[in-house]
N, C-alpha and C positions, 0 to 999 in steps of 0.2 A: 580839207576834207575829213582827216582823222580828228583834227581838234573838235570840228563840228559834233562827230559822232560823240566823242569823250564828252563834250558839254550836255549834249541830250542825255547820256547816261548817268552822267553825275547829277543833272537836274532831276532826272526820274529817282534815283537812290535819295535825293535830299527830301522830295517830296514824301516819297513813301517812308520814310525814317519820321518825319515830322507827324505825317497821320497815325502812324504805328505807335509811337513812342510820345508824342507831344512836345518834342524838342527836336533842334536839328542835330546832325551827326559833327563830330570833330573833324578835323582835316586827317587825323591819324586814322580814324574810322573809314573814313572815305579812301584813303590811302591803302589801308587793308583790304577794302573790296575790290580795288581797281589795279592793286601792285603798282601803286605810284606812291612818290614821296609827298609828304604833308605838304611840303613847298609847292610842288607842281599841282597838288590840289586847291592850296591858296590862291594860286594864279588862275586857276580855270574858273572857281569861284567868283573872283573878281572880274572876270572876262563876263560871266552871267550877270553879274549885278550892272556892268556896263552895257550889255545888251537890254537890261530892264527886266529879266525874268526873275531877279530875285532882289531881297535887300539884306543889305548887312547892316545890324543895329549895334553900334559902338565897336569896342575893341575887345569884347570878351569872348570867350568859348560857346559855341551854341547859339550863336546869335545871329542865323540866318533864316529868313523867312521867303515863301514863295509870294510871288505877286499875282 
């Protein structure tokens, strides 16, 4: 349950960041917002990709897009 809430919060943050700035946040920016490590943000972002809610384009930074 907690992870689902965290995934929803992170997805909204990513979408808002892209809408506002035109590019996705870094894992560090996500971590700073939610008091998580960049590695934990990476894990949650990949869960969102597995759920089909986002895409991750390549290995670079700021490479997340909303589906």
